[in-house]
C-alpha positions as a printed Julia matrix, in Angstrom:
289×3 Matrix{Float64}:
 49.84  20.05  138.32
 48.46  17.77  135.55
 45.0   19.28  136.08
 46.47  22.77  135.7
 48.24  21.84  132.46
 45.04  20.35  130.99
 43.04  23.43  132.0
 45.58  25.78  130.47
 45.66  23.76  127.22
 41.87  23.93  126.93
 41.75  27.66  127.6
 44.56  28.32  125.14
 42.77  26.33  122.43
 39.63  28.39  122.99
 41.6   31.61  122.87
 43.25  30.86  119.53
 39.8   30.96  117.92
 39.33  34.54  119.12
 41.33  36.36  116.44
 40.4   39.82  117.7
 41.33  39.16  121.32
 43.23  42.07  122.85
 43.93  43.4   126.3
 45.74  46.05  128.33
 47.57  45.51  131.61
 48.9   48.35  133.75
 52.05  47.76  135.8
 53.7   49.8   138.54
 57.47  49.46  138.92
 59.34  50.02  142.17
 63.06  49.65  142.85
 64.7   49.59  146.27
 67.31  52.32  146.76
 70.5   52.61  148.77
 69.55  55.59  150.93
 72.91  56.16  152.62
 73.98  58.32  149.61
 77.53  57.06  149.86
 77.75  58.3   153.49
 78.49  61.74  152.08
 77.84  64.85  154.15
 74.46  66.12  153.0
 71.75  68.11  154.69
 68.36  66.51  155.22
 66.87  68.8   152.55
 69.56  67.71  150.06
 68.93  64.03  150.85
 65.18  64.48  150.4
 65.64  66.29  147.06
 67.96  63.55  145.8
 65.61  60.8   147.01
 62.69  62.47  145.21
 64.65  62.6   141.95
 65.65  58.95  142.29
 62.08  57.93  143.09
 60.83  59.72  139.98
 63.41  57.89  137.87
 62.83  54.43  139.37
 59.07  54.36  140.03
 57.02  54.38  136.86
 53.77  53.08  135.4
 53.77  51.0   132.21
 51.03  49.77  129.89
 51.21  46.35  128.23
 48.96  46.15  125.16
 48.78  42.55  123.99
 47.11  39.97  121.81
 47.98  36.29  121.41
 51.05  36.95  119.24
 52.47  40.4   119.99
 52.65  43.1   122.63
 53.9   46.63  123.22
 55.14  47.83  126.6
 55.28  51.6   127.07
 55.67  54.0   129.95
 52.41  55.78  130.75
 52.53  59.43  129.72
 53.51  61.78  132.55
 52.38  65.37  132.97
 55.75  66.42  134.38
 59.3   65.22  134.02
 62.29  65.84  136.21
 65.82  66.53  135.02
 68.25  64.55  137.12
 71.39  65.92  135.44
 74.01  63.48  134.19
 72.67  60.56  136.19
 69.15  61.23  134.9
 70.44  61.21  131.31
 72.15  57.9   131.96
 69.13  56.36  133.72
 66.99  57.08  130.66
 69.03  54.52  128.72
 67.99  51.78  131.16
 64.28  52.32  130.48
 62.52  51.51  127.23
 60.32  54.15  125.63
 58.53  51.56  123.51
 59.24  47.83  123.77
 57.63  45.56  121.18
 57.87  41.78  121.18
 56.43  39.2   118.84
 56.39  35.71  120.3
 55.44  34.2   116.94
 58.44  35.56  115.04
 60.66  35.53  118.17
 61.94  39.09  117.77
 61.78  42.37  119.68
 62.21  46.08  119.01
 63.28  48.35  121.86
 63.18  52.14  121.4
 65.39  54.09  123.84
 66.8   57.55  124.34
 70.32  57.76  125.75
 72.11  61.07  126.27
 69.87  62.87  123.78
 70.22  60.22  121.05
 67.43  57.9   119.92
 68.22  54.22  119.42
 66.13  51.37  118.02
 67.34  48.01  119.27
 66.25  45.04  117.16
 67.2   41.52  118.2
 66.02  37.97  118.77
 63.59  37.32  121.6
 65.14  34.99  124.17
 63.16  32.28  125.89
 63.18  31.57  129.63
 63.62  28.21  131.31
 60.73  28.64  133.73
 60.22  26.34  136.71
 56.53  26.09  137.65
 55.95  26.1   141.41
 52.88  24.67  143.14
 52.14  27.91  144.98
 49.31  30.38  144.43
 48.18  33.82  145.53
 45.54  36.36  144.56
 46.45  39.49  142.61
 43.26  41.47  142.38
 40.52  39.04  141.4
 42.9   36.68  139.58
 44.39  33.48  140.97
 48.08  33.45  140.13
 50.67  30.69  140.07
 54.36  31.08  140.88
 57.22  30.46  138.47
 60.95  31.04  138.8
 63.88  31.38  136.44
 67.3   32.99  136.12
 68.06  35.86  133.81
 71.45  36.56  132.29
 72.71  40.06  132.97
 73.46  42.13  129.89
 76.66  44.04  129.22
 75.09  47.12  130.83
 76.5   47.53  134.32
 74.4   48.39  137.33
 74.98  52.11  137.94
 74.35  51.78  141.69
 77.02  49.1   142.04
 79.4   51.13  139.91
 79.01  54.2   142.11
 79.73  52.13  145.2
 82.73  50.57  143.47
 84.0   53.99  142.41
 83.84  55.13  146.02
 85.79  52.05  147.15
 88.45  52.61  144.49
 88.75  56.26  145.46
 89.13  55.46  149.16
 91.71  52.76  148.46
 93.67  55.11  146.22
 93.67  57.83  148.85
 95.07  55.4   151.41
 97.68  53.86  149.13
 98.5   56.9   146.99
 97.73  54.98  143.8
 96.35  56.68  140.7
 92.76  55.55  140.08
 93.06  54.85  136.37
 96.17  52.71  136.95
 94.37  50.78  139.66
 91.47  49.98  137.32
 93.86  48.96  134.57
 95.16  46.24  136.9
 91.76  44.55  136.75
 90.04  46.33  139.63
 86.86  46.93  137.64
 83.28  46.7   138.93
 82.06  43.13  138.89
 78.43  42.25  138.38
 76.67  38.9   138.84
 76.25  36.99  135.59
 72.71  35.92  136.47
 69.86  37.21  138.6
 66.98  35.3   140.18
 63.51  36.13  138.83
 60.13  35.24  140.35
 56.94  35.66  138.33
 53.26  35.25  139.13
 50.97  34.4   136.19
 47.25  33.75  135.84
 45.87  30.98  133.57
 42.57  32.89  133.69
 44.06  35.1   130.94
 45.64  32.38  128.78
 48.24  34.31  126.79
 51.95  33.77  127.3
 52.65  37.5   127.52
 54.11  39.61  130.29
 55.72  42.97  131.08
 58.83  44.01  129.2
 61.06  41.12  128.12
 59.11  38.52  130.12
 56.89  35.95  128.44
 56.5   32.19  127.96
 54.23  31.16  130.85
 50.76  29.56  130.49
 48.99  32.76  131.44
 49.47  36.52  131.61
 52.28  37.5   134.01
 50.9   39.9   136.62
 53.94  40.31  138.86
 57.71  40.07  138.41
 60.35  40.29  141.14
 63.8   40.83  139.68
 66.43  41.61  142.27
 65.42  44.85  143.99
 62.84  45.69  141.3
 59.19  44.67  141.41
 56.65  45.01  138.61
 53.05  44.65  139.76
 49.89  44.75  137.65
 47.11  46.82  139.23
 44.61  47.07  136.35
 43.52  44.86  133.43
 41.16  45.7   130.58
 40.14  42.91  128.18
 38.45  43.0   124.77
 37.55  46.68  124.52
 35.49  47.76  121.53
 38.24  50.08  120.31
 41.22  47.98  119.27
 44.75  49.4   119.17
 47.2   48.46  116.45
 50.13  46.58  117.97
 53.16  47.4   115.87
 56.9   47.74  116.22
 58.5   51.19  116.64
 60.5   52.53  113.69
 62.39  55.62  114.89
 65.98  55.7   116.11
 69.44  54.54  115.11
 69.19  50.8   114.42
 71.52  48.73  116.6
 71.66  45.23  118.05
 71.38  44.64  121.78
 75.11  43.93  121.99
 75.94  47.18  120.21
 73.67  49.23  122.5
 75.1   47.56  125.61
 78.61  48.49  124.5
 77.61  52.13  123.87
 76.04  52.28  127.32
 78.93  50.54  129.06
 81.49  52.95  127.61
 79.47  56.0   128.67
 78.88  54.67  132.18
 82.58  53.9   132.66
 83.43  57.4   131.44
 81.06  58.92  133.99
 82.4   56.75  136.82
 85.96  57.82  136.0
 84.91  61.49  135.98
 83.0   61.04  139.23
 85.96  59.36  140.95
 88.41  62.02  139.73
 86.18  64.88  140.88
 85.7   63.3   144.3
 89.45  62.69  144.7
 90.16  66.33  143.79
 87.54  67.54  146.24
 88.97  65.39  149.04
 92.5   66.71  148.49
 91.19  70.28  148.44
 89.44  69.84  151.78
 92.57  68.38  153.41
 94.59  71.38  152.22
């Protein structure tokens, strides 16, 4: 481990002399899905159509453009987009259109669209308490080292867990004859873990402490992140191209802090869950009649 630290320090010192150093890393995101669709009665064609929409929303390609101080992380332009209805509009708020972080000034800008409104989140860049693990693997041609940490969950609630919780509340209410809103007011709200385990794989062969999205702070570029059911994997790297791209923060959107945006999102998600539960309760009563 001492040898690794010395090597990284030497490479980092060499890199700081290269003022024009810049690179691009391409990441593919994939999130595991609950494919039982709430055990609802759906035809195979309906299940396939819903699975395709979910896959489109949860599997994306992102481009990290970085130098030694700053980086932008954007979704790669798509030729086609799918609607997704209300859930698609909500999912858009969980994905950044343009994430900029500056590890020198310790700040980030996050441009998002949520229910047709553009927001620009500006806040302080948090650090991670990484634990370096003496374990390696190859990602492409690069030797990568393992690191682990925990990440605090934001005020935004996991929509999948909320849908499952809404179904549980609805079923309990139908059995007990209790009004759903009253049940939630008694503290029966969806509960999310306060922290989530994160595993990252970084390569000292590219000695910048950058990574996809919010991740950074390791002695080498992060090429893979495993966060819960979501995996981000780098499948292409381009270093020091002749044509340099200006790395700058986005400017468009209503300026809010992360806490303010989380509260806006939380309120909208809870509103949708309440509507979803009420509609499902009404449909169940109608079928019994």
